[in-house]
N, C-alpha and C positions, 0 to 999 in steps of 0.2 A: 799767189794762190792758187793758180795754174798750178805751176811747177809742181806745190802739195798735194793736190787733187793728185795727180799722175804716180809722183812717189809713192802715194798710197797704194794707189791700183794694184802698180806692180809688184810691189812688198805683197799682197793678198794673194795677186796672184801665183806670187812664187809658193807662198806658204800652201796652198791649194796644192800646188804641181809636188811635192813635197811629202803631201800627207797621203795623193792616192800612189806616188810610186812606194813610201814604204806600204802600204795595205798591200796589196798589188806582190812584192817580197816577202811577206809577211806570206801570205799565201801558198804563194811558192816555194815556201820553204815546208812545208809540213810534210813531216815524214808520213810513211804508209802506213805505220800502226796505228797516228792521230787517225790518217784516211779512213779504214777498218774500223775504230772504234765509233766513229761518226755513222757508220754505214748499222753498225750493231744498234745503237741506241733509235738511231729512225728505222732498225725493223722491228724492235721490240716496242716500241712505239706505236706501230700500225698492230702489231698481234693483241696486244693489250685495250687496245678500238672495239666496241661490242657491235662495230657493222661488219665487222674479218668473216671472213669465211671459209673455210679451213675441209678441202677437197681430199678425202682419204684416196692414197694412192691404190692404181690400180692391181689386182692379184696378179703376178707372173704366172698365171696359169688359171682358165676356166674354170671351176668347183666341177668335184665330180659328178654326174647325178646320181638320188640316191639307188641303192641295191633293192631290187623289190623282193617283198615276202617270199618265202615260200610254199609251196602249191600246198594246199590241205589235204592231208593223205588221203587213201582212198574209203571206204568203210568197204568191212570183210566181207565178201558175196556170201558167205556162210552167216553171216551175221543178218543181210538183205533175206536172203530167199526161209528165213525163218517167220522174221518179222510178215512176210507177204503170205507164208503159206498160216500164221495164226491170223491175220485179217482175212484171208479166203475163211477160215474157221466159225470167226464169230458172225461175215455176215452170213456165212450157212445158216446159222443158230437164230441169226436173227430173221432170216429169211421166212425158218418154220413157224417162230412166234407169232409171227405179224398173218401166214398165211392159215393158220390153222382156224382161226374163226372165220374163215371165207370161203373154204374147199368141203363144208362136208357132203354138198351133193356129189362129189363127182369121186370122193378119197374112198378107198373100202374100210371098210371101219376095223377090221384088224389090224392096219397099218398105222397104228399110233403116234406122232412121234416120243423117242425116247425110251420106247418099252420094248427093245427087244426083238422077239421075231414071233412068230406066230405058235413058233412049236414049245412055250415057257409059262404056260397054262392059260392064257389069254382066250376070251370067247368069241363066235361068232355074232356079230349086229348085223339086221339088215342094214342097208345104205340110206345114209337118213338127209334127210330135207326139211328145213326148217318152213313150218308152216304158213300159206300168204299173209299176207300183212291188208286191211281193211284198205277199200280204197282208198288215196290220198293222207293215209298213215303213215310216221315216219318207223324208225325204228327205236329200236329201247336205247342208243348211245348217240341218235345224230344230233347235231346243234339245234336242231326247232321242235326238242323234246326235254325239256329242261327238268322232268319230273321221269326220267326214265323212264318209262312207262313201256309195257310188252303189249304194244295193242292184240298181238299174236291170239287165239287159243290156248288157255293156259294150257289146257287141257290135250295139245298137239304138241307142246314144248316138253312135255315128261318122256324118258327116254324109251322104248319101247323094249322087249325082252331079248334076248338070243338065242341064237338058234337053238333048240333042243328042248329050250326052259320052259315049267309048265309055271301057268298066270298067277297072283291067289286073286281070286275074284272081290274078298273082301276088302281089299284097296281100291277097288272101281269106284267105291260110292254108290250114290241113285248120280247115273244120267254124268259122271264121272266127279262128281262133284266128293269130297271128302268130308263127314263131321269134324269138326274140334275135336274131340274126344277121343274119336279113331287116331289121332297122331298122335294125341297128348298120353297117350297109353305104348309109348313106344319110352317110356319114361319110367322109370325106377319109384322113387315115393310121391308119398300123396301131397307131402308139402310141397315138393318140385311143383308135379303138376298143376297146382293150382296159384304158385307163382308164375308159372310160362304162361298160367294162363289168360292170370292179369296182365302180364306185360306184355300180351298178344293185343287183346280187346284194346289197353290205353292207348295201342298204336297202330289203331283200325286197319286191323287184320277183314280182309273183304272174302276172301274164299280159297279152297286149298283144291290141289289136282295131286292125287296119284298112282303109283303104281308096284308093282312085288309079284317077284317069280324066285322060284327056286331051279336049281340047273340038276347035273345028272352028277355030281358030286358031292349034292347036299347041304350046298349053299344058298343061305337067303338071302333076298337083296328087298330092300325097300326104295322106294323115292317119294318123296314129298316137297309140291313145290305150293310156298306160299306168299299170294299175294297182298301193299300193300298199295299205300296210297301214293305213295312216290319213293326214289334211294334214300332220301337223307332218312327215311324212314328205316329202311332198311338198312340202312351202313351203323344205324346208332343201335341198331337192336344184334347186329354182327357181333359189332367190335365192342360194347358194352354190356350183355349179358348171355345169349349163347356161343359165339365162339371168341374166345380171349386166347393170349396167342401161347401161355404155358398148357392147361389145361380148360376140358371144354365147361359151361357154366354151368349146364344141368345131367346128371348122373342118367346114359338108357339102361334099362332093364335089363337085368341081368352082367353087368361089368360093377366093379369094384373099382381099378386104378387106371385110366383111362391119359395119357399123354403125349401131347404133339408127335406127329408122324413128319418128318422131313423127309421120308424115301423117295418124294413126288420129284422126277425129274423136272430142272429147272426150264427146259423146253416147252412142255407141259403146262406151260402157264397162259393163264390165256385173257388178251389184252380184255379191260376193266372187269374183271370178273373176280371177285377174290375170294382164296380157297383158308380153310383149318381144317387141316385131315388129324384125325386120331386115332390111337394105337391102343388097345388093352396090355396092362401090364401083363405077365407071369408075377406068380402064380395065377391063374383063373380057374373060371365053374367051367361045367361039361360044356362051355363051347366059345370060342373068341369072336370079339366085338371089333370089328372096325366102324367109324364113321368120320363123317367129313357135313361142314357146313358153305354153302356157297352167297354170297352175296352180287347179286346181277340186277343190277337198278332196284326197281320196284318188287324182286322176287328173291326172299331167301329158301335157298333149298338144304333138305338133309339128306343124301345117300345113307345110307344104312346096309352094311354087310354084315354075316355072322356064318360061324361055321360050324360041326361038334370037332371037338382036336383045336384046330388051327385054320383061321383065314387066310386066305391065299392072299398079297400082296397086289401081284399084276392084276391078278380080274378086277382086285378093287379098286386098283390104280385108273382103268382101264374107264370101269362106269363112269369114274368119278368126271372125269375126264372130258367123255365123252357127252355129262350133262351138262356141261360146262360149254360146251361148243355150242349146243341147243340154244344158253340161253345167252352166250356173247354176241 
């Protein structure tokens, strides 16, 4: 038994030794091509693995910086000078328009903006000053005066006659207050006078102040200031009845066809004062009539000028602008 056991052990040992030797020999006997194939297979297996990280190769040279945009072209100096010049003109005209309503006390009456020179037929008016307000009363367009009421004496707000003119005492009325009938006499047709009287009464006309004169060249001027209860009433009467845009709502005595007069320079507009001026068209009768309505707070104004032959435009515009300044 013992000998058999030893014989089996030796046989197993020899078999194991031979198997290991064959395996080693086979491994060493592999060709370089087989070795390369195994390496590629392992590499492909690693590449297909989702956990693999592929790092991109670094560039051979760093990227160049972005080229800066070309500088914007400089504006033409001639364009800049033109813009600055017209801006300055706009500022000057804006200052003139804003200042006309406040410079009455120090402004010579022949220096009306936009009406050329004193040699063009303008009249010489006295220096104008607004009448004082009652103590504690606001101006007509103050924020604390929603009715836009003129608290100053209305008779003192009528433009005075120019130098050398002869005043018309009939328009002074009793103590400076004019009867409504005298005012309505400016209109031609009885039916229109009745319609206008009704419109004035329905809107609560309070009283009328007026003044008239005749200059040495024969031009007759009449100015009427009608006071109501509020600026809203006057605005409605102005826009809806007496002063539509195209033609006057009521025809004046001695006129046939009067159309809107757009000859006033824009810089003569007065802030918060609306103006509609009309010029009688040729052929007209013995005299030509020009007239304008003004809406200024609770006051409706009518300015009329007539002259045999032709009524000059410049003194008419001057008179309307000055009366607007007093009311503004």
